[in-house]
Residue frames as a rotation matrix with the C-alpha (Angstrom) as fourth column:
MET 1
0.581 0.813 -0.022 0.04
0.813 -0.582 -0.012 -0.03
-0.023 -0.010 -1.000 0.00
SER 2
0.097 -0.458 0.884 1.07
0.396 -0.797 -0.457 3.60
0.913 0.394 0.104 -0.55
ASN 3
-0.410 -0.215 -0.886 1.87
0.912 -0.119 -0.393 6.06
-0.021 -0.969 0.245 2.21
ASN 4
0.588 0.655 0.475 0.31
0.590 -0.749 0.302 9.24
0.554 0.103 -0.826 3.42
ASN 5
0.770 -0.330 0.547 2.70
-0.486 -0.858 0.166 12.02
0.414 -0.394 -0.821 4.46
ASN 6
-0.189 -0.968 -0.167 5.56
-0.575 0.247 -0.780 9.51
0.796 -0.051 -0.603 5.02
HIS 7
-0.602 -0.054 0.797 3.69
-0.709 0.494 -0.502 7.19
-0.367 -0.868 -0.336 7.33
PRO 8
-0.981 0.195 -0.026 2.29
0.145 0.809 0.569 3.74
0.132 0.554 -0.822 6.35
LEU 9
-0.300 0.953 -0.039 -1.34
-0.856 -0.251 0.451 3.36
0.420 0.169 0.891 5.48
GLY 10
-0.540 0.192 0.820 -3.26
-0.445 0.761 -0.472 0.71
-0.714 -0.620 -0.325 7.45
ASP 11
-0.957 0.263 0.125 -5.08
0.272 0.650 0.710 -2.06
0.105 0.713 -0.693 5.65
ALA 12
-0.561 0.794 -0.233 -8.52
-0.503 -0.550 -0.666 -0.94
-0.658 -0.257 0.708 4.71
PRO 13
0.019 0.558 0.829 -11.42
0.366 0.768 -0.526 -2.62
-0.931 0.313 -0.190 3.05
TRP 14
-0.768 -0.469 0.437 -10.99
0.536 -0.097 0.838 -2.48
-0.351 0.878 0.326 -0.75
PHE 15
0.131 0.893 0.430 -14.57
0.965 -0.214 0.150 -1.37
0.226 0.396 -0.890 -1.43
HIS 16
0.839 0.209 -0.502 -13.83
0.382 -0.883 0.271 1.89
-0.387 -0.419 -0.821 0.58
VAL 17
-0.185 -0.962 -0.202 -10.34
0.276 -0.248 0.929 2.19
-0.943 0.117 0.311 -0.88
ILE 18
-0.636 0.043 0.771 -11.72
0.771 -0.012 0.637 2.25
0.037 0.999 -0.025 -4.36
LEU 19
0.473 0.864 0.170 -14.60
0.842 -0.500 0.202 4.62
0.259 0.047 -0.965 -3.50
SER 20
0.756 -0.134 -0.640 -12.43
0.362 -0.729 0.581 7.01
-0.544 -0.671 -0.503 -1.51
THR 21
-0.351 -0.911 -0.214 -9.65
0.163 -0.285 0.945 7.27
-0.922 0.297 0.248 -4.08
GLY 22
0.200 0.526 -0.827 -11.99
-0.669 -0.544 -0.507 7.87
-0.716 0.654 0.243 -7.04
PHE 23
0.978 0.153 0.142 -11.75
-0.049 0.830 -0.556 4.48
-0.203 0.537 0.819 -8.53
GLY 24
0.438 -0.889 0.137 -7.84
0.838 0.459 0.295 4.66
-0.325 -0.015 0.946 -8.08
ALA 25
0.524 -0.250 0.815 -7.36
0.443 -0.737 -0.511 8.18
0.728 0.628 -0.275 -9.54
GLY 26
0.889 -0.129 0.440 -6.12
-0.407 -0.661 0.630 9.24
0.210 -0.739 -0.640 -6.15
PHE 27
0.630 -0.693 0.351 -3.12
0.307 0.637 0.707 6.81
-0.713 -0.338 0.614 -6.45
VAL 28
0.718 -0.421 0.554 -1.71
0.504 -0.234 -0.831 8.63
0.480 0.876 0.044 -9.51
PRO 29
0.131 -0.731 -0.670 1.68
0.988 0.038 0.152 9.83
-0.085 -0.682 0.727 -8.39
ILE 30
-0.905 -0.418 -0.078 1.65
0.397 -0.896 0.197 13.21
-0.152 0.148 0.977 -10.06
ALA 31
-0.844 0.532 -0.065 -1.41
-0.536 -0.839 0.092 15.39
-0.006 0.113 0.994 -9.59
PRO 32
-0.872 0.489 0.010 -3.98
0.478 0.857 -0.191 12.87
-0.102 -0.162 -0.982 -8.20
GLY 33
-0.284 0.804 -0.522 -6.59
0.212 -0.478 -0.852 15.55
-0.935 -0.353 -0.035 -7.84
THR 34
-0.284 0.128 -0.950 -6.26
-0.877 -0.436 0.203 16.56
-0.388 0.891 0.236 -11.59
ALA 35
-0.957 -0.012 -0.290 -6.52
-0.149 0.878 0.455 12.77
0.250 0.478 -0.842 -12.50
GLY 36
-0.627 0.769 -0.121 -9.71
0.587 0.365 -0.723 12.56
-0.512 -0.524 -0.680 -10.48
ALA 37
-0.099 0.567 -0.818 -11.09
-0.326 -0.795 -0.511 15.65
-0.940 0.216 0.264 -12.30
LEU 38
-0.584 -0.216 -0.783 -10.27
-0.807 0.049 0.589 14.08
-0.089 0.975 -0.203 -15.58
VAL 39
-0.906 0.416 -0.080 -12.17
0.413 0.909 0.049 10.92
0.093 0.011 -0.996 -14.76
ALA 40
-0.214 0.891 -0.400 -15.17
0.429 -0.282 -0.858 13.12
-0.877 -0.355 -0.322 -13.75
LEU 41
-0.207 0.132 -0.970 -14.87
-0.627 -0.778 0.028 15.21
-0.751 0.614 0.243 -16.85
ALA 42
-0.906 -0.084 -0.415 -14.69
-0.385 0.570 0.726 12.08
0.176 0.817 -0.549 -19.15
LEU 43
-0.720 0.692 -0.056 -17.73
0.642 0.633 -0.432 10.70
-0.263 -0.346 -0.900 -17.42
TRP 44
-0.082 0.657 -0.749 -19.64
0.154 -0.735 -0.661 14.00
-0.985 -0.170 -0.041 -17.79
TRP 45
-0.457 -0.209 -0.865 -18.55
-0.732 -0.464 0.499 14.43
-0.506 0.861 0.059 -21.38
THR 46
-0.982 0.190 0.009 -19.98
0.178 0.903 0.392 10.89
0.067 0.386 -0.920 -22.13
GLY 47
-0.252 0.914 -0.317 -23.28
0.719 -0.042 -0.693 12.04
-0.647 -0.403 -0.647 -20.67
TYR 48
-0.176 0.084 -0.981 -23.09
-0.313 -0.949 -0.025 15.17
-0.933 0.303 0.193 -22.81
LYS 49
-0.813 -0.252 -0.525 -22.86
-0.557 0.072 0.827 13.20
-0.171 0.965 -0.199 -25.90
PHE 50
-0.837 0.467 -0.287 -25.65
0.292 0.823 0.488 10.76
0.464 0.325 -0.824 -25.35
LEU 51
-0.221 0.803 -0.553 -28.19
0.918 -0.019 -0.395 12.74
-0.328 -0.596 -0.733 -23.20
PRO 52
0.265 0.440 0.858 -30.36
0.636 -0.749 0.187 15.67
0.725 0.496 -0.478 -23.88
VAL 53
-0.560 -0.600 0.571 -29.26
0.002 -0.690 -0.724 18.87
0.829 -0.404 0.387 -22.04
ASP 54
0.087 0.682 0.726 -32.14
-0.825 -0.360 0.436 18.97
0.558 -0.637 0.531 -19.72
VAL 55
0.921 0.125 -0.370 -31.68
0.029 0.923 0.384 15.37
0.390 -0.364 0.846 -18.71
LEU 56
0.102 -0.995 -0.020 -27.99
0.455 0.065 -0.888 16.00
0.884 0.081 0.459 -18.38
PHE 57
-0.319 -0.185 0.930 -28.54
-0.439 -0.840 -0.318 18.65
0.840 -0.510 0.187 -15.90
TRP 58
0.641 0.592 0.489 -30.60
-0.727 0.261 0.635 16.49
0.248 -0.763 0.597 -13.65
VAL 59
0.774 -0.446 -0.450 -28.22
0.378 0.895 -0.236 13.55
0.508 0.012 0.861 -14.04
THR 60
-0.179 -0.922 0.344 -25.34
0.279 -0.383 -0.881 15.91
0.943 -0.062 0.326 -13.05
LEU 61
-0.159 0.198 0.967 -27.11
-0.791 -0.611 -0.005 17.42
0.590 -0.766 0.254 -10.06
ILE 62
0.819 0.529 0.223 -28.22
-0.540 0.576 0.614 14.13
0.196 -0.623 0.757 -8.67
THR 63
0.583 -0.723 -0.371 -24.76
0.503 0.680 -0.533 12.46
0.638 0.124 0.760 -9.30
THR 64
-0.275 -0.717 0.641 -23.12
-0.125 -0.634 -0.763 15.32
0.953 -0.290 0.085 -7.49
ILE 65
0.206 0.435 0.877 -25.37
-0.917 -0.227 0.328 14.95
0.342 -0.872 0.352 -4.47
ILE 66
0.985 0.110 -0.133 -24.81
-0.074 0.965 0.253 11.14
0.156 -0.239 0.958 -4.36
VAL 67
0.230 -0.962 -0.147 -20.99
0.504 0.247 -0.828 11.37
0.832 0.116 0.542 -4.82
THR 68
-0.234 -0.371 0.899 -20.90
-0.481 -0.759 -0.439 13.95
0.845 -0.535 -0.001 -2.07
VAL 69
0.601 0.513 0.613 -22.93
-0.796 0.315 0.516 11.80
0.072 -0.798 0.598 0.46
VAL 70
0.927 -0.300 -0.224 -21.00
0.287 0.954 -0.090 8.51
0.241 0.019 0.970 -0.47
GLY 71
0.174 -0.965 0.195 -17.69
0.243 -0.150 -0.958 10.40
0.954 0.214 0.208 -0.23
ALA 72
-0.019 -0.014 1.000 -18.46
-0.838 -0.544 -0.024 11.86
0.545 -0.839 -0.002 3.16
TRP 73
0.848 0.402 0.346 -19.54
-0.527 0.715 0.460 8.32
-0.062 -0.572 0.818 4.39
THR 74
0.804 -0.557 -0.209 -16.49
0.449 0.799 -0.400 6.44
0.390 0.228 0.892 2.99
SER 75
-0.069 -0.860 0.505 -13.97
-0.099 -0.498 -0.862 9.16
0.993 -0.110 -0.051 4.16
ASN 76
0.281 0.105 0.954 -15.27
-0.919 -0.258 0.299 8.71
0.278 -0.960 0.024 7.63
ILE 77
0.988 0.070 0.135 -14.71
-0.095 0.977 0.189 4.98
-0.118 -0.200 0.973 7.43
MET 78
0.588 -0.801 0.115 -11.30
0.468 0.221 -0.856 5.45
0.660 0.557 0.504 5.88
GLU 79
0.335 -0.413 0.847 -10.23
-0.658 -0.746 -0.104 7.83
0.674 -0.522 -0.522 8.62
LYS 80
0.787 0.047 0.615 -10.10
-0.568 0.446 0.692 4.90
-0.242 -0.894 0.378 10.94
TYR 81
0.775 -0.522 0.357 -7.56
0.578 0.813 -0.067 3.14
-0.255 0.258 0.932 8.72
TRP 82
0.112 -0.713 0.693 -5.51
0.815 -0.333 -0.474 5.96
0.568 0.618 0.544 7.12
GLY 83
-0.437 -0.345 -0.831 -5.87
0.828 -0.516 -0.221 8.57
-0.352 -0.784 0.511 9.81
GLY 84
0.619 0.702 -0.352 -7.30
0.529 -0.704 -0.474 12.19
-0.581 0.107 -0.807 9.76
GLY 85
0.661 -0.291 0.692 -6.02
0.558 -0.426 -0.712 15.11
0.501 0.857 -0.119 7.68
ARG 86
0.852 -0.367 0.375 -4.15
-0.490 -0.812 0.318 16.83
0.187 -0.455 -0.871 10.46
SER 87
0.178 -0.899 -0.399 -0.51
0.020 0.409 -0.912 16.35
0.984 0.155 0.091 10.86
LYS 88
0.453 0.031 -0.891 0.92
0.822 0.372 0.431 15.62
0.344 -0.928 0.143 14.22
ASN 89
-0.567 -0.786 -0.245 2.75
0.821 -0.563 -0.092 18.83
-0.066 -0.253 0.965 14.08
CYS 90
-0.109 0.705 0.701 -0.43
0.533 -0.554 0.640 20.82
0.839 0.443 -0.315 13.49
SER 91
-0.945 -0.298 -0.132 -0.84
0.258 -0.439 -0.861 23.74
0.199 -0.847 0.492 15.91
TYR 92
-0.573 0.787 0.229 -4.66
-0.765 -0.614 0.196 24.09
0.295 -0.063 0.953 15.60
């Protein structure tokens, strides 16, 4: 498994690893956030090509809500395995 700020990551359920890393886009070594954005853009562009604009609006809105809720849920679970966002040297 990879590491997070130079400390080893704990073993976590693969289902949550896949969800919380954007289907693995978060493991891209250079610009993982950009890789995740490109995955989202590719999915949206596919919808743009095949769906009417009014349907695409609702699909995008509903997908955004679902991804936000599922992301918060899986992040809460992954925090138990990979730790929180704060560094041990954090002053706040």
